[in-house]
N, C-alpha and C positions, 0 to 999 in steps of 0.2 A: 519246653519247645525251643528255648533259647539255646540250650545246650546241644540240641540236635543242629541247629543252625550253625553254630560254631564249629561243631564236628565237620559239616559239610564244608565249610570253608577251610578248616584245617586239610581236609582230604584233596581240595583243589589245589591248596598251596604246596602239599606234598607231591601231588602227582606232576605240577608244573615243575617244581624244583628237580624232581627226579629225572624227568625228560631233559632239563637244562643240563643236568649233571652228566647224564649219559650220552646224549645225542644233540648237543646244542646247534651245530651247523644245520641238521636236518630241521630242527624245529624253526629256526630263524629263516631258512629259505623257504620253508612251508609258509610261515608268516607273511614273508615278502610277496610271495605268489598270492596268497589270499587278499592282502591289501591291494594288489595291482588290479585283481580280479572284483574285488569288491570293498572299495574304501570306507563304505558306510559301516563296516564292521567297528569302526572307532566310535560308533554312535552308541555303543553299549557302555559308555562311561556311567552311566546311571547304576550299573551294576556293581561297580566300583565305590559309589557313594553309598548305595544301600548296604554293601558288605561292610564299609566301614561304619556306617550306622548300627549294624548288628554287633560287631565287635566292641563298639564303644558301650552300647547299652546292656548288651548280654555278658561282657567282660568285665563288669564292675565287681562281681563278688568273687572273682578267680585270684589264684595265686599270681603274681607278675603283673600286677594292676598297672603300674606305669608303662610296662611294655605294651600292653593292649590299648592304652590310651594314645600312645605315640603312633602305633601302628595303624590305629582307626584313623587318626588324624592325617596320616600320611596317605591312606587309601581315598579318604573324602578329597583331600587336596587335589591328588592326582586325577581323580574323577572330574572335579570341578575345573582342572586345568584342560583336560581333554574336551570338556564341554563348552567352555567359555573363553578359553586362553586365545590369544591372538593367533590367526593362522600361520604367520611366518615363524612364530615360536614353536608352534606343534610341530610344524615340518621339520624345523632344525632339531627339535627334541628326537622326534622319531626317526630321522636319517642318523642322528648320533647313536640312538639305542641299538639300530640295526646294522650298525658298521663296527662293532666290537669284536675283539679277538674271542676264540672259543673259550679261553680261560676266564675272561669276564663273565660269560654268561654261566659258567660252571660255578663262580662264586654266588651269582645271584641264585642259581639253583641250590646251593648249599644253605644260603641265608633263608630260602623259602622252605627248605626242608626241616631248617632248625626252627623257624617260626611254627610250623605245622607240629613238630614233636613237642615242643613247649606248650602249645595250646593244648594238645592232647593230654599231656601230662597234668595242666592244670584242671583240666576237666575230669581227670581221675580216669582216664582210658588207658594211661600208661602209668605203671607204678613205678616208683623210683626209689 
């Protein structure tokens, strides 16, 4: 069951990464509009913490184990920051994240696609 959860996470990373690579301005504009209409969408930070927990526990037997430990840690810290960080810090970080150039989003997209590919390779879904 853990492998399927990791595959789902890899699919989400790949889809997000691909969209950031192909249409970063559209995605960020849409995200800004969504946050303006429904700021409570940031209350989903528990999903980042849960996803990090899944990567941390289910990724222990996989190749690239240090990568999964670091990735899980970043996911958990990010989720906890959005949940419990000072409001002024969260606002500043969000403003900074949403005001980058398209090339910055493309690099994040490339990173997400790379993580997804490595995770799928470690799971044996992609042979190499």
